[in-house]
N, C-alpha and C positions, 0 to 999 in steps of 0.2 A: 375475618379480616378487619371489619369495622371496629370490633372490640380491641384488637391488637393495636390498631391505629390510635384509638382513644388512650390506651395505656401509654403509647409512645409520647403523645402530646403532653402528658402529665408529668413526665420525668425530665430531669435536667440532662443536658449534653455533657456535663462534667463527669468524667469517669475516673478510673484509677490508673496509676502507674505501678507496676510490680517493683519489688525491692531490689532486683538485680543481684541476688545472692546465690544464683546458680539453680534456682527452682525451675522445673519443667511444668508448664501450665497446659491445661486443656480448657475447652469451653465449659465442660462440666465443673471444673474447679473454679473458673471465674464466676459461674452462676451461683456458686455457694458462698462467694465472698461479698461482704457488705460494700456497697458503693461502686460495684463494677458496672452496674446497669445491664448486666447480662441475665436474661430470663430464659427458662427452659420449659417447654411444653411437650408432653407426650400424648399423641392421639390415642384415645381409649379403644378405638376400633382396630386400627391397623398398626399401632405402635410406632408410627412415624415420629421422629424427633425434630422439633423446631426450636431454634435458639433466636432470641431477640437481642440485637445490639442496640441498646437505648442510650449509650453514652460513649464518649471517646476514650476507649481504653488503650493503654500502651504496655507492650511487653518490653521491659527495660533491657539494656545491654547487660550481658551476663546471664540472663535468663533465656529460656527456650519455650517455644509454643509448638504443640503438636495438634494438628487439626483432626477432629473427629471425621470418620468416614460415613457416607450414606446418611447425611443429615442436611437440613436446610437452615441457613443463617439469614435472618431478615434485619435490615438496617433501617433505623429511624432517620428522619430528616437531618441532614448535615453531619451525620455520624461517620467517623472514620476509625478504623482499627489500625493502630500503628505498631509495626514490628521493628524494634531497635535491636533486639537480641537475635538469637538463632531461631529458625522455624522450619517446620516440616509440613508442607502442604501436598505431599505425594500420596495420592489416594488410589485405592484399588477399585472400589465401586463408584466413587464420585459423590461430591457434595455440591449443593447449590447455594449461591450467595445472591440475595434478592432484596428488592425494596419492600418495606413493610406496607407500602401503599400501592394500590392497583392503578397504574397509568395516571397518577396524579401529577399534573404539570407544576403544581405550586410547591412541591417538596423535592429536595435534591439530596437523597442519601448518597454518600461518597464512595465508600468501599474500603479497600485494603491498601495501606501505604507501607512499603518495606524500606527501612533505613538501616538495616543490619550491616555492621562492619565486621562481623565474625565469620560469615560464610555466605556463599551464593545460595539464595533460597530458591527451591524448586517447587513449582506448581504443576500438578498432574491430575487430570480428570476433575477439574474444577469448572463449574458453569456459573457465569455471571449474568444476571438480568438487571438492567438499569444501573447497578453499581459497577465500579471498575477497579483496575489494579494499576498501581504506580510504583516503579522502582526508583529509589532515591538514595542509593548507597554506591560505594566504589566497587562493590562485588557484582552488581547487576542482578539479573534474574534468568532462570531457565523455566520456560513455560511449554508444557507438552500436553497434547490432547485436551486442551481447554477450549471453552466456548464463551463468546461474549455477545450478548443480545441487548439491543435497545438502551445502550449506555446513555445516561442523561447529560454527560459532559462535566459533571461536578469534580471528577477525579483529576482532570487536566485536559490536554488537547487531544487525547485519544482514549479509547476504551482501555488500551494498554499504553501508558505514558512512560517514556524512557528517561533515565537520568541516573547518576550524575555524570559529569564529564569523564570520558574514557571508560566508564563501566560497561562490561560486555553483556550482551543479551542473546539468548537463543530462543526462538519461537518455532516449534515444530508441530505439525499435524493439528493445528488449531483452526477454529472457524470464528469469523466476526461478521455479524449480520445486523443491519438496521440500526447501527449506532449513530448517535446524534452528530458527533464530530468524526474525526478520523478513526480508523480502526487501530492503527499504531502510529504514534507521533513522538518526536523528540524535539527538544528545544534547540534553537539555532546555535546556542553556545555550548551544546553538549555533543561531543564526538563519541558516539556509542558504537563500538564494534558490534556488528549485528548480523545474525543469521536468521532469515525467515524462510522456512522450507516446508513444502507440501501443505500449505494452508489455503483456506477458502475464505474469500471476502465477497460479501454481497450487500449492495445498497447501503454502504456506510456513508456518512455525511448527510443524514436526513435533515439537518438544519439548513442544508444547501448554502453553506458558507464557502468561501473561496479556499477550500482545503481538500487535498486529495485523500483517497482512502488510506494510502501509505504516505505519511508526511515525514520524511527522514532527513537527517543531517549527515553529512559526510563523516567518515571515520577511517581508521587504518584499513578496515575492510567492512563493507556493507554488502551483503549477499541476499538477494531475493531469488529463490529457486523453486521451480516446480509448483508454483502457486496458480490458483484460479481467482481472477478478480472480475466480478460482474457489477455493473453500475445500474443505477436507477435513472432512466432517461428523464424523469421529472426533476431530478436534481442536476440541473444543467450547469452548476458551478463546480461540480465535483469531478476531478480527474482520478486516475488510477494510482500512479506512482510518481513521486518527486523525491529526488536525492539532491540536496542543495548545500552549497557552501556560502551562506549569506554573510558570514563574518570574516571571510577572507583568510581562512586557515591555509597555511603554506606547507604543512608537513606532508608526508606520503599518505595519499588518500585514494583508496581503491574501491570501485563500485562494480558489482557484477549482477546483472539481471538476466536470467536465462531460464528457458523451458517453461515460461509462464503463458497462460491463456488469459487475455484481457479483452473484455467486450463491454459495449454500451456505456462507456464513461464519457465525460467531457473531452478528455484526451487520454492517451495511453501511458507513455513513459516520458518523463522529463528529467534531464540532468542539468543542474544550474552551476555555473562557475567552475573554478579549478577542482579537478579530480581526474583520475585515470579510470574511465568508465568503459566497461565491456557490456554490450547489449546484444545477446545472441539467442537464436532458436526460440523466439517468442512468437506467438500467434496473436495478432491484434486485429480485432474486427469491430467495426461499427462504433469506434470511439470518436464520435462526431457531435455530441450533444452540447455544442456551444452555439448560442444564438447569433453571435457575431464572429465570422471567420477571422477577422482581424485580431481577435482576442484569444485564439487558440483553436483546438480541434485537431491537433496533430496526432498521428500514430506514435511518432517519436519526435521529441523536440530537444535540441541541444541549445541552451541559452548561455552564452558566455561572451559578452561584449568586450571583455579584456583579453580575449584570444589566448587563453591558457589551457583550457580543457583538452585532454587527449581522449578521443572516443573511437572505439572500434564497434562497428555495427555489422553483424553477420548472421545470415540464416534466418531472418525474420520474415513472417508473412504479415503484410500490412494491407488491410482492406476496409473500405467504407469510411475512411477518415476524411475530414475536410482538407487535410494536407497529409501526404504520406509521411515524409521526413522533412523537418524544417531545421536548418542550421542558422542560428542567429549568432554570428561570431564563431568562437571555438578556436582552439589552438591547432589541433590536427584531427580532423574527422576522417576516418578510414572506413568507407562503406564497401570496399572491395578493391583489392589491388592484385591483379594477376600477371602484370608485366614484369615481375621480379621473381627470382628463384624462390621455391617453397621454403628454403632454409632462411630466407631473409625475414627479419622481424616485421617488416612492413607487409609481408605477404598476407593476403586475405582473399579467400575464394569468393567472397560476396554472398551469393546464394540468397539474397533478399528478393522477395516477390511482392509486387505491387498490383493491387486490383481495385479499380474504381475509387481512387482517392481524389477528391476535388470539391469545389464549391463554386457557386454562381455560374454553373454550366461548364466550368473548365476543369480539366484534370491536372492535378499536381502530385506527381509521385515524389519528387524531390525539389525543395526550394532552398537554394544556396544563398541565403541572405548574409553573406560574408564576403570578404575580399580574398579569401583563401582559394587556392586550387585544391579541389576535392577529387579524390579517386573514388569511383563508384562502379568498378568493373565487375563482371561476372554475375550481374543481377538480371532478373526477369521483370521487364517493365510492362506496364499496362497498354501495350500496343499490339496490333495484329501481327506485325513482323518486327523482329528485334534488329532493326536497321538504325543507322545513325540518324537518318532523316526522320523516322517515326519517333524514336526515343526523344529526340529534340523537342517534340511537342508536349512531353510530360515532365520535362526538367526545366526549372527556371534558374538561370545563371547568367554568365557574361554575355551569352548569345542574346539574351533578352534585355539586359541592362549592363552597359559597358563598365559601370562602377563596381560590379560584382566579380567574384572569382569564377574561374572556369571549372566545370565538372567534366571529368574524363570518365565517360561511361562505356566506351568501347574497349575491348569486346564485351558484349552482353553474354548472359548465360546460355541462351538458345537462339535459334534463328526462326523458330516456329511460332512464337507469340505466347501470350499469357493464357490463351484458351487451352493450352496443353497441360497446364498446372492442375494437379489433382488435389483438391482440398481435403482436409481432415473431416471425415463425415460426422464424427461426433460433435466437433466444434461447430460446423456449419448447419447441422441438423437439416440438411437438404434444402435450406432456404437460401435465397439470394437477397442482396441488399441494394437499394438505390443509393445515390450520393448523399441523401439526407439520413441514411441509416435505416430506412424503413424496409421491412421485408416485402419482397415482390414474389408472387407465386405464378409466374408465367409471363408471356410477352417477350419482346426482344428489344434491347436497347439499340438506338440508331446513333452511330458515331460518325462525325464529320469534322473536317478541318476548316476553321475560320481564322483568317489572318495568322496562319501558322500555328495555331493552338488547337488542341483536340477538344471537341465539344460533345457533350451528351445531350441528346434531345429528350 
């Protein structure tokens, strides 16, 4: 490795650009071309093939690149491989894209940037260490069964960075772990239709910047489905999912976050400004790693001071957050409405469950920090009996501050209390959590009412 690093330092980052005459290239072909900066090594003992990318090569529009299977590609400092033509990264056995340097903080190899306007490029069975992947064409990318580890942030704002405006992306069955910035990120001015499905995210945002693991911008459809997101409690600035409309797009914008398991992040799910958002059937546990409750720590947060967002929240389990659900403005937040016919578009069975969400010794299942009347019927609240008197102690609204809107939470889902709710054993791993998100292995919480609010000793 030291020898390879020495070779890297001696070569220029200026590479070649192919002729654009319809030729199909491979790494083997590039390695045989003068000026490409691609070198090839074959291990004498096991025959493993390693390519070194020592310069910024570009596959021109009109040409095609076909990636070799079961090889390793190592990138020099600042090196990026640019695809302007067509490309095929669909692999059977899988190849590795890595830094030429072992954990060296002073070098920043970049990775692969796709700018093709000829076809949507697909990556399959590709593993990225330190380097990343960026889509910068109107065709977008399709990424399947790929893995991203320890990305250094040089490729953009995520290990996988989205672009350009309106370009579609699909990300399925992938994993993202210990990346410096977000796992997946898009620019605020790029509305990328996006599907993220059955992916695993763990401890991304290791630089501990104010960036969630999924840092997304609204689009005609953004879907995050069936994913697991686990945070690193030491990174107390990093939330799980944000879908934001920071530039005030006014076209049809739909967001769906469902069937996800999210734990140990600064916060769980946040939707910012205008969009039509549906958040349903998610399990959010211990998303409380914010040092100041006034700055976050919600299981679900709707932030929309312009009162435009339409939000439907249904069937979620929210536990161990500093705040269960917080509504900061919003156009129409429907957390459950059972007093209309099931055929009515406003009908929502609720079915949200709240367990031990709170801070500073107080429980907060729902904080309506808006002037709206909010329906939150059909839910199971963190009280021993699902009565109006008891639920009132875990909901903050007009009853607590006359300037706020009313929360209509009756009827609740049950009359027997939250203790009857059976948790998903795999998710909870037979552990309980206190309000600060720490595991407790026994003992009994003492709950009492102080000045009309529920308090945990």
